[in-house]
Biopython code that builds the backbone (N, CA, C, O; Angstrom):
import numpy as np
from Bio.PDB.StructureBuilder import StructureBuilder

atoms = [
    (1, "MET", "N", (25.481, -32.398, 10.453)),
    (1, "MET", "CA", (24.758, -31.199, 10.824)),
    (1, "MET", "C", (25.699, -30.193, 11.440)),
    (1, "MET", "O", (26.639, -30.541, 12.155)),
    (2, "LEU", "N", (25.436, -28.986, 11.158)),
    (2, "LEU", "CA", (26.217, -27.915, 11.750)),
    (2, "LEU", "C", (25.614, -27.530, 13.089)),
    (2, "LEU", "O", (24.394, -27.497, 13.255)),
    (3, "GLU", "N", (26.467, -27.247, 14.014)),
    (3, "GLU", "CA", (25.987, -26.805, 15.321)),
    (3, "GLU", "C", (26.275, -25.319, 15.455)),
    (3, "GLU", "O", (27.368, -24.851, 15.136)),
    (4, "TYR", "N", (25.302, -24.604, 15.919)),
    (4, "TYR", "CA", (25.433, -23.164, 16.092)),
    (4, "TYR", "C", (25.349, -22.830, 17.572)),
    (4, "TYR", "O", (24.660, -23.494, 18.347)),
    (5, "SER", "N", (26.058, -21.803, 17.931)),
    (5, "SER", "CA", (25.914, -21.316, 19.296)),
    (5, "SER", "C", (24.598, -20.553, 19.383)),
    (5, "SER", "O", (23.967, -20.281, 18.362)),
    (6, "MET", "N", (24.188, -20.209, 20.588)),
    (6, "MET", "CA", (22.932, -19.493, 20.788)),
    (6, "MET", "C", (22.948, -18.153, 20.057)),
    (6, "MET", "O", (21.945, -17.765, 19.459)),
    (7, "LYS", "N", (24.076, -17.443, 20.098)),
    (7, "LYS", "CA", (24.177, -16.141, 19.456)),
    (7, "LYS", "C", (24.069, -16.288, 17.940)),
    (7, "LYS", "O", (23.359, -15.518, 17.295)),
    (8, "GLU", "N", (24.763, -17.265, 17.367)),
    (8, "GLU", "CA", (24.706, -17.484, 15.921)),
    (8, "GLU", "C", (23.303, -17.903, 15.493)),
    (8, "GLU", "O", (22.822, -17.494, 14.436)),
    (9, "SER", "N", (22.655, -18.711, 16.309)),
    (9, "SER", "CA", (21.323, -19.181, 15.994)),
    (9, "SER", "C", (20.330, -18.017, 15.932)),
    (9, "SER", "O", (19.484, -17.977, 15.040)),
    (10, "SER", "N", (20.425, -17.085, 16.857)),
    (10, "SER", "CA", (19.490, -15.951, 16.852)),
    (10, "SER", "C", (19.748, -15.047, 15.653)),
    (10, "SER", "O", (18.805, -14.489, 15.092)),
    (11, "ILE", "N", (20.992, -14.894, 15.256)),
    (11, "ILE", "CA", (21.301, -14.082, 14.075)),
    (11, "ILE", "C", (20.721, -14.737, 12.829)),
    (11, "ILE", "O", (20.177, -14.052, 11.962)),
    (12, "ILE", "N", (20.833, -16.045, 12.735)),
    (12, "ILE", "CA", (20.285, -16.765, 11.582)),
    (12, "ILE", "C", (18.769, -16.612, 11.529)),
    (12, "ILE", "O", (18.203, -16.420, 10.452)),
    (13, "ASN", "N", (18.114, -16.695, 12.669)),
    (13, "ASN", "CA", (16.659, -16.520, 12.710)),
    (13, "ASN", "C", (16.253, -15.124, 12.285)),
    (13, "ASN", "O", (15.247, -14.953, 11.597)),
    (14, "VAL", "N", (17.022, -14.124, 12.686)),
    (14, "VAL", "CA", (16.725, -12.742, 12.286)),
    (14, "VAL", "C", (16.877, -12.604, 10.777)),
    (14, "VAL", "O", (16.033, -11.986, 10.128)),
    (15, "LEU", "N", (17.934, -13.167, 10.212)),
    (15, "LEU", "CA", (18.142, -13.078, 8.773)),
    (15, "LEU", "C", (17.050, -13.807, 7.998)),
    (15, "LEU", "O", (16.607, -13.317, 6.959)),
    (16, "LYS", "N", (16.611, -14.957, 8.478)),
    (16, "LYS", "CA", (15.519, -15.677, 7.822)),
    (16, "LYS", "C", (14.240, -14.854, 7.858)),
    (16, "LYS", "O", (13.495, -14.807, 6.879)),
    (17, "HIS", "N", (13.990, -14.206, 8.990)),
    (17, "HIS", "CA", (12.798, -13.378, 9.121)),
    (17, "HIS", "C", (12.855, -12.176, 8.183)),
    (17, "HIS", "O", (11.834, -11.788, 7.615)),
    (18, "MET", "N", (14.032, -11.586, 8.015)),
    (18, "MET", "CA", (14.180, -10.421, 7.152)),
    (18, "MET", "C", (13.937, -10.778, 5.691)),
    (18, "MET", "O", (13.501, -9.928, 4.915)),
    (19, "ARG", "N", (14.210, -12.011, 5.307)),
    (19, "ARG", "CA", (14.039, -12.429, 3.921)),
    (19, "ARG", "C", (12.579, -12.634, 3.547)),
    (19, "ARG", "O", (12.240, -12.596, 2.364)),
    (20, "GLN", "N", (11.727, -12.847, 4.506)),
    (20, "GLN", "CA", (10.328, -13.100, 4.216)),
    (20, "GLN", "C", (9.674, -11.831, 3.695)),
    (20, "GLN", "O", (9.807, -10.761, 4.288)),
    (21, "HIS", "N", (8.976, -11.960, 2.597)),
    (21, "HIS", "CA", (8.291, -10.818, 1.998)),
    (21, "HIS", "C", (6.796, -10.941, 2.237)),
    (21, "HIS", "O", (6.240, -12.038, 2.297)),
    (22, "ARG", "N", (6.177, -9.808, 2.368)),
    (22, "ARG", "CA", (4.732, -9.799, 2.483)),
    (22, "ARG", "C", (4.143, -10.082, 1.103)),
    (22, "ARG", "O", (4.623, -9.522, 0.118)),
    (23, "PRO", "N", (3.141, -10.913, 1.001)),
    (23, "PRO", "CA", (2.572, -11.200, -0.323)),
    (23, "PRO", "C", (1.952, -9.941, -0.924)),
    (23, "PRO", "O", (1.395, -9.109, -0.210)),
    (24, "ARG", "N", (2.055, -9.818, -2.218)),
    (24, "ARG", "CA", (1.513, -8.643, -2.904)),
    (24, "ARG", "C", (-0.010, -8.693, -2.906)),
    (24, "ARG", "O", (-0.619, -9.738, -3.134)),
    (25, "VAL", "N", (-0.596, -7.551, -2.650)),
    (25, "VAL", "CA", (-2.054, -7.457, -2.647)),
    (25, "VAL", "C", (-2.540, -7.052, -4.025)),
    (25, "VAL", "O", (-3.600, -7.496, -4.468)),
    (26, "PHE", "N", (-1.766, -6.205, -4.713)),
    (26, "PHE", "CA", (-2.165, -5.666, -6.005)),
    (26, "PHE", "C", (-1.206, -6.112, -7.098)),
    (26, "PHE", "O", (-0.006, -6.258, -6.866)),
    (27, "LYS", "N", (-1.745, -6.326, -8.284)),
    (27, "LYS", "CA", (-0.911, -6.576, -9.448)),
    (27, "LYS", "C", (-0.405, -5.223, -9.954)),
    (27, "LYS", "O", (-0.818, -4.173, -9.462)),
    (28, "ARG", "N", (0.482, -5.259, -10.929)),
    (28, "ARG", "CA", (1.068, -4.030, -11.451)),
    (28, "ARG", "C", (-0.015, -3.111, -12.017)),
    (28, "ARG", "O", (-0.792, -3.509, -12.885)),
    (29, "GLY", "N", (-0.053, -1.885, -11.517)),
    (29, "GLY", "CA", (-0.991, -0.877, -11.992)),
    (29, "GLY", "C", (-2.393, -0.989, -11.419)),
    (29, "GLY", "O", (-3.221, -0.105, -11.641)),
    (30, "GLU", "N", (-2.672, -2.048, -10.692)),
    (30, "GLU", "CA", (-4.018, -2.268, -10.184)),
    (30, "GLU", "C", (-4.409, -1.229, -9.132)),
    (30, "GLU", "O", (-5.544, -0.752, -9.127)),
    (31, "LEU", "N", (-3.486, -0.878, -8.249)),
    (31, "LEU", "CA", (-3.782, 0.107, -7.205)),
    (31, "LEU", "C", (-4.120, 1.455, -7.823)),
    (31, "LEU", "O", (-5.061, 2.117, -7.386)),
    (32, "SER", "N", (-3.366, 1.867, -8.830)),
    (32, "SER", "CA", (-3.649, 3.152, -9.489)),
    (32, "SER", "C", (-5.034, 3.156, -10.122)),
    (32, "SER", "O", (-5.732, 4.170, -10.092)),
    (33, "ARG", "N", (-5.428, 2.032, -10.691)),
    (33, "ARG", "CA", (-6.768, 1.958, -11.289)),
    (33, "ARG", "C", (-7.857, 2.067, -10.229)),
    (33, "ARG", "O", (-8.869, 2.734, -10.445)),
    (34, "TYR", "N", (-7.654, 1.415, -9.082)),
    (34, "TYR", "CA", (-8.624, 1.528, -7.986)),
    (34, "TYR", "C", (-8.701, 2.968, -7.469)),
    (34, "TYR", "O", (-9.792, 3.474, -7.204)),
    (35, "ILE", "N", (-7.551, 3.624, -7.327)),
    (35, "ILE", "CA", (-7.537, 5.008, -6.838)),
    (35, "ILE", "C", (-8.244, 5.918, -7.839)),
    (35, "ILE", "O", (-9.037, 6.772, -7.444)),
    (36, "ALA", "N", (-7.961, 5.743, -9.136)),
    (36, "ALA", "CA", (-8.602, 6.565, -10.161)),
    (36, "ALA", "C", (-10.111, 6.358, -10.155)),
    (36, "ALA", "O", (-10.875, 7.314, -10.295)),
    (37, "LYS", "N", (-10.538, 5.109, -9.991)),
    (37, "LYS", "CA", (-11.975, 4.820, -9.945)),
    (37, "LYS", "C", (-12.620, 5.495, -8.736)),
    (37, "LYS", "O", (-13.737, 6.005, -8.827)),
    (38, "ALA", "N", (-11.919, 5.496, -7.613)),
    (38, "ALA", "CA", (-12.447, 6.144, -6.409)),
    (38, "ALA", "C", (-12.587, 7.649, -6.619)),
    (38, "ALA", "O", (-13.578, 8.253, -6.209)),
    (39, "LEU", "N", (-11.592, 8.241, -7.256)),
    (39, "LEU", "CA", (-11.603, 9.697, -7.427)),
    (39, "LEU", "C", (-12.528, 10.150, -8.559)),
    (39, "LEU", "O", (-12.901, 11.322, -8.609)),
    (40, "ARG", "N", (-12.901, 9.251, -9.460)),
    (40, "ARG", "CA", (-13.847, 9.615, -10.518)),
    (40, "ARG", "C", (-15.222, 9.918, -9.944)),
    (40, "ARG", "O", (-15.997, 10.667, -10.539)),
    (41, "ASN", "N", (-15.522, 9.340, -8.797)),
    (41, "ASN", "CA", (-16.822, 9.568, -8.153)),
    (41, "ASN", "C", (-16.866, 10.898, -7.415)),
    (41, "ASN", "O", (-17.891, 11.229, -6.820)),
    (42, "GLY", "N", (-15.788, 11.666, -7.438)),
    (42, "GLY", "CA", (-15.747, 12.963, -6.773)),
    (42, "GLY", "C", (-14.560, 13.049, -5.833)),
    (42, "GLY", "O", (-13.912, 12.039, -5.558)),
    (43, "PRO", "N", (-14.266, 14.250, -5.333)),
    (43, "PRO", "CA", (-13.134, 14.432, -4.428)),
    (43, "PRO", "C", (-13.304, 13.620, -3.148)),
    (43, "PRO", "O", (-14.409, 13.485, -2.622)),
    (44, "LYS", "N", (-12.191, 13.085, -2.662)),
    (44, "LYS", "CA", (-12.225, 12.278, -1.440)),
    (44, "LYS", "C", (-10.990, 12.543, -0.608)),
    (44, "LYS", "O", (-9.945, 12.933, -1.130)),
    (45, "THR", "N", (-11.114, 12.330, 0.685)),
    (45, "THR", "CA", (-9.950, 12.391, 1.568)),
    (45, "THR", "C", (-9.166, 11.087, 1.421)),
    (45, "THR", "O", (-9.655, 10.125, 0.829)),
    (46, "GLY", "N", (-7.969, 11.063, 1.955)),
    (46, "GLY", "CA", (-7.146, 9.866, 1.886)),
    (46, "GLY", "C", (-7.814, 8.668, 2.527)),
    (46, "GLY", "O", (-7.761, 7.564, 1.984)),
    (47, "SER", "N", (-8.449, 8.871, 3.686)),
    (47, "SER", "CA", (-9.103, 7.744, 4.352)),
    (47, "SER", "C", (-10.307, 7.240, 3.573)),
    (47, "SER", "O", (-10.604, 6.046, 3.602)),
    (48, "GLU", "N", (-11.001, 8.128, 2.879)),
    (48, "GLU", "CA", (-12.125, 7.686, 2.050)),
    (48, "GLU", "C", (-11.635, 6.855, 0.865)),
    (48, "GLU", "O", (-12.275, 5.879, 0.475)),
    (49, "VAL", "N", (-10.496, 7.250, 0.298)),
    (49, "VAL", "CA", (-9.912, 6.481, -0.802)),
    (49, "VAL", "C", (-9.488, 5.104, -0.297)),
    (49, "VAL", "O", (-9.714, 4.098, -0.969)),
    (50, "VAL", "N", (-8.875, 5.060, 0.882)),
    (50, "VAL", "CA", (-8.464, 3.780, 1.475)),
    (50, "VAL", "C", (-9.681, 2.887, 1.691)),
    (50, "VAL", "O", (-9.642, 1.698, 1.377)),
    (51, "ALA", "N", (-10.751, 3.449, 2.220)),
    (51, "ALA", "CA", (-11.973, 2.669, 2.469)),
    (51, "ALA", "C", (-12.566, 2.159, 1.158)),
    (51, "ALA", "O", (-13.015, 1.015, 1.083)),
    (52, "TYR", "N", (-12.570, 3.001, 0.127)),
    (52, "TYR", "CA", (-13.108, 2.603, -1.174)),
    (52, "TYR", "C", (-12.295, 1.457, -1.773)),
    (52, "TYR", "O", (-12.856, 0.468, -2.244)),
    (53, "VAL", "N", (-10.968, 1.600, -1.750)),
    (53, "VAL", "CA", (-10.090, 0.567, -2.316)),
    (53, "VAL", "C", (-10.244, -0.740, -1.534)),
    (53, "VAL", "O", (-10.298, -1.817, -2.127)),
    (54, "GLY", "N", (-10.312, -0.644, -0.214)),
    (54, "GLY", "CA", (-10.488, -1.841, 0.601)),
    (54, "GLY", "C", (-11.786, -2.558, 0.305)),
    (54, "GLY", "O", (-11.821, -3.786, 0.221)),
    (55, "LYS", "N", (-12.858, -1.790, 0.147)),
    (55, "LYS", "CA", (-14.158, -2.386, -0.152)),
    (55, "LYS", "C", (-14.165, -2.997, -1.547)),
    (55, "LYS", "O", (-14.688, -4.093, -1.745)),
    (56, "ALA", "N", (-13.583, -2.285, -2.519)),
    (56, "ALA", "CA", (-13.567, -2.781, -3.896)),
    (56, "ALA", "C", (-12.694, -4.031, -4.032)),
    (56, "ALA", "O", (-13.027, -4.946, -4.785)),
    (57, "LYS", "N", (-11.589, -4.063, -3.310)),
    (57, "LYS", "CA", (-10.666, -5.194, -3.395)),
    (57, "LYS", "C", (-11.086, -6.335, -2.467)),
    (57, "LYS", "O", (-10.667, -7.475, -2.662)),
    (58, "GLY", "N", (-11.903, -6.039, -1.469)),
    (58, "GLY", "CA", (-12.330, -7.056, -0.519)),
    (58, "GLY", "C", (-11.270, -7.359, 0.524)),
    (58, "GLY", "O", (-11.152, -8.493, 0.989)),
    (59, "VAL", "N", (-10.494, -6.337, 0.892)),
    (59, "VAL", "CA", (-9.413, -6.493, 1.864)),
    (59, "VAL", "C", (-9.668, -5.509, 2.994)),
    (59, "VAL", "O", (-10.219, -4.431, 2.771)),
    (60, "ALA", "N", (-9.269, -5.876, 4.210)),
    (60, "ALA", "CA", (-9.418, -4.955, 5.344)),
    (60, "ALA", "C", (-8.606, -3.699, 5.080)),
    (60, "ALA", "O", (-7.427, -3.777, 4.737)),
    (61, "HIS", "N", (-9.231, -2.547, 5.239)),
    (61, "HIS", "CA", (-8.566, -1.304, 4.866)),
    (61, "HIS", "C", (-7.431, -0.915, 5.803)),
    (61, "HIS", "O", (-6.628, -0.051, 5.451)),
    (62, "GLU", "N", (-7.336, -1.517, 6.982)),
    (62, "GLU", "CA", (-6.250, -1.168, 7.902)),
    (62, "GLU", "C", (-4.886, -1.510, 7.290)),
    (62, "GLU", "O", (-3.914, -0.778, 7.476)),
    (63, "GLY", "N", (-4.827, -2.614, 6.570)),
    (63, "GLY", "CA", (-3.562, -3.029, 5.974)),
    (63, "GLY", "C", (-3.224, -2.298, 4.689)),
    (63, "GLY", "O", (-2.094, -2.386, 4.209)),
    (64, "LEU", "N", (-4.174, -1.582, 4.128)),
    (64, "LEU", "CA", (-3.965, -0.908, 2.850)),
    (64, "LEU", "C", (-3.564, 0.553, 2.985)),
    (64, "LEU", "O", (-3.173, 1.181, 2.001)),
    (65, "ARG", "N", (-3.656, 1.092, 4.175)),
    (65, "ARG", "CA", (-3.469, 2.529, 4.350)),
    (65, "ARG", "C", (-2.158, 3.030, 3.762)),
    (65, "ARG", "O", (-2.152, 3.996, 2.998)),
    (66, "MET", "N", (-1.043, 2.384, 4.108)),
    (66, "MET", "CA", (0.248, 2.848, 3.627)),
    (66, "MET", "C", (0.366, 2.683, 2.111)),
    (66, "MET", "O", (0.874, 3.573, 1.428)),
    (67, "SER", "N", (-0.097, 1.555, 1.586)),
    (67, "SER", "CA", (-0.020, 1.316, 0.138)),
    (67, "SER", "C", (-0.805, 2.369, -0.644)),
    (67, "SER", "O", (-0.328, 2.883, -1.656)),
    (68, "VAL", "N", (-1.995, 2.682, -0.173)),
    (68, "VAL", "CA", (-2.830, 3.660, -0.875)),
    (68, "VAL", "C", (-2.215, 5.048, -0.796)),
    (68, "VAL", "O", (-2.239, 5.783, -1.783)),
    (69, "HIS", "N", (-1.670, 5.421, 0.345)),
    (69, "HIS", "CA", (-1.064, 6.750, 0.456)),
    (69, "HIS", "C", (0.190, 6.861, -0.408)),
    (69, "HIS", "O", (0.466, 7.925, -0.962)),
    (70, "VAL", "N", (0.945, 5.782, -0.527)),
    (70, "VAL", "CA", (2.096, 5.785, -1.445)),
    (70, "VAL", "C", (1.586, 5.912, -2.878)),
    (70, "VAL", "O", (2.160, 6.653, -3.676)),
    (71, "GLY", "N", (0.512, 5.193, -3.210)),
    (71, "GLY", "CA", (-0.080, 5.291, -4.544)),
    (71, "GLY", "C", (-0.597, 6.684, -4.846)),
    (71, "GLY", "O", (-0.453, 7.175, -5.966)),
    (72, "LEU", "N", (-1.197, 7.323, -3.855)),
    (72, "LEU", "CA", (-1.665, 8.707, -4.044)),
    (72, "LEU", "C", (-0.483, 9.648, -4.283)),
    (72, "LEU", "O", (-0.557, 10.532, -5.137)),
    (73, "SER", "N", (0.588, 9.464, -3.546)),
    (73, "SER", "CA", (1.769, 10.325, -3.713)),
    (73, "SER", "C", (2.408, 10.122, -5.081)),
    (73, "SER", "O", (2.806, 11.087, -5.733)),
    (74, "ARG", "N", (2.506, 8.876, -5.512)),
    (74, "ARG", "CA", (3.090, 8.607, -6.834)),
    (74, "ARG", "C", (2.229, 9.183, -7.945)),
    (74, "ARG", "O", (2.747, 9.731, -8.918)),
    (75, "GLY", "N", (0.923, 9.061, -7.802)),
    (75, "GLY", "CA", (0.022, 9.640, -8.796)),
    (75, "GLY", "C", (0.098, 11.154, -8.820)),
    (75, "GLY", "O", (-0.045, 11.771, -9.876)),
    (76, "LYS", "N", (0.319, 11.749, -7.669)),
    (76, "LYS", "CA", (0.467, 13.205, -7.597)),
    (76, "LYS", "C", (1.729, 13.644, -8.333)),
    (76, "LYS", "O", (1.718, 14.652, -9.039)),
    (77, "ILE", "N", (2.812, 12.892, -8.171)),
    (77, "ILE", "CA", (4.060, 13.211, -8.861)),
    (77, "ILE", "C", (3.882, 13.074, -10.370)),
    (77, "ILE", "O", (4.414, 13.879, -11.135)),
    (78, "LYS", "N", (3.134, 12.057, -10.800)),
    (78, "LYS", "CA", (2.908, 11.837, -12.235)),
    (78, "LYS", "C", (1.886, 12.807, -12.816)),
    (78, "LYS", "O", (1.777, 12.931, -14.036)),
    (79, "GLY", "N", (1.139, 13.495, -11.957)),
    (79, "GLY", "CA", (0.134, 14.441, -12.422)),
    (79, "GLY", "C", (-1.224, 13.815, -12.669)),
    (79, "GLY", "O", (-2.074, 14.431, -13.311)),
    (80, "ALA", "N", (-1.451, 12.603, -12.176)),
    (80, "ALA", "CA", (-2.734, 11.931, -12.386)),
    (80, "ALA", "C", (-3.819, 12.506, -11.495)),
    (80, "ALA", "O", (-4.978, 12.573, -11.904)),
    (81, "TRP", "N", (-3.464, 12.925, -10.271)),
    (81, "TRP", "CA", (-4.405, 13.565, -9.355)),
    (81, "TRP", "C", (-3.667, 14.574, -8.505)),
    (81, "TRP", "O", (-2.439, 14.560, -8.420)),
    (82, "VAL", "N", (-4.427, 15.445, -7.880)),
    (82, "VAL", "CA", (-3.845, 16.512, -7.058)),
    (82, "VAL", "C", (-4.519, 16.507, -5.696)),
    (82, "VAL", "O", (-5.630, 16.002, -5.530)),
    (83, "SER", "N", (-3.813, 17.085, -4.720)),
    (83, "SER", "CA", (-4.412, 17.213, -3.405)),
    (83, "SER", "C", (-4.474, 18.682, -3.037)),
    (83, "SER", "O", (-3.551, 19.453, -3.302)),
    (84, "ASP", "N", (-5.574, 19.044, -2.427)),
    (84, "ASP", "CA", (-5.759, 20.392, -1.929)),
    (84, "ASP", "C", (-5.868, 20.259, -0.408)),
    (84, "ASP", "O", (-6.964, 20.258, 0.151)),
    (85, "GLY", "N", (-4.723, 20.149, 0.240)),
    (85, "GLY", "CA", (-4.732, 19.906, 1.672)),
    (85, "GLY", "C", (-5.020, 18.436, 1.921)),
    (85, "GLY", "O", (-4.166, 17.585, 1.671)),
    (86, "LEU", "N", (-6.209, 18.130, 2.409)),
    (86, "LEU", "CA", (-6.580, 16.753, 2.724)),
    (86, "LEU", "C", (-7.408, 16.083, 1.651)),
    (86, "LEU", "O", (-7.599, 14.867, 1.690)),
    (87, "VAL", "N", (-7.902, 16.847, 0.693)),
    (87, "VAL", "CA", (-8.835, 16.321, -0.309)),
    (87, "VAL", "C", (-8.086, 16.042, -1.614)),
    (87, "VAL", "O", (-7.316, 16.871, -2.100)),
    (88, "TRP", "N", (-8.337, 14.843, -2.168)),
    (88, "TRP", "CA", (-7.713, 14.427, -3.426)),
    (88, "TRP", "C", (-8.739, 14.499, -4.550)),
    (88, "TRP", "O", (-9.890, 14.101, -4.371)),
    (89, "THR", "N", (-8.321, 15.010, -5.717)),
    (89, "THR", "CA", (-9.176, 15.048, -6.898)),
    (89, "THR", "C", (-8.382, 14.578, -8.102)),
    (89, "THR", "O", (-7.160, 14.713, -8.154)),
    (90, "ILE", "N", (-9.094, 14.028, -9.062)),
    (90, "ILE", "CA", (-8.452, 13.560, -10.293)),
    (90, "ILE", "C", (-8.283, 14.758, -11.233)),
    (90, "ILE", "O", (-9.123, 15.658, -11.263)),
    (91, "THR", "N", (-7.191, 14.759, -11.996)),
    (91, "THR", "CA", (-6.958, 15.892, -12.910)),
    (91, "THR", "C", (-7.492, 15.596, -14.288)),
    (91, "THR", "O", (-7.384, 16.433, -15.184)),
]
sb = StructureBuilder()
sb.init_structure("model")
sb.init_model(0)
sb.init_chain("A")
sb.init_seg("    ")
for serial, (resi, resn, name, xyz) in enumerate(atoms, 1):
    if name == "N":
        sb.init_residue(resn, " ", resi, " ")
    sb.init_atom(name, np.array(xyz, "f"), 0.0, 1.0, " ", f" {name:<3s}", serial, name[0])
structure = sb.get_structure()
């Protein structure tokens, strides 16, 4: 067995922690489909889209906020939907 000093041991623990990935919530393209479905029902704010996706997926919406906002931004770049200030609509 290798023996590590306290300093080396803490560095190893930090590196092990950094390698851990959060499990994926959505499969490829699934988030975009949920966002499109939410926006088909009419214009919504970002938080309303997050709430809709959370309810449809069955996941607490607190953990989805960043993922949904990244998905909204990517869709905006692709031209799938647009935002008018705080309100998002499908194009």
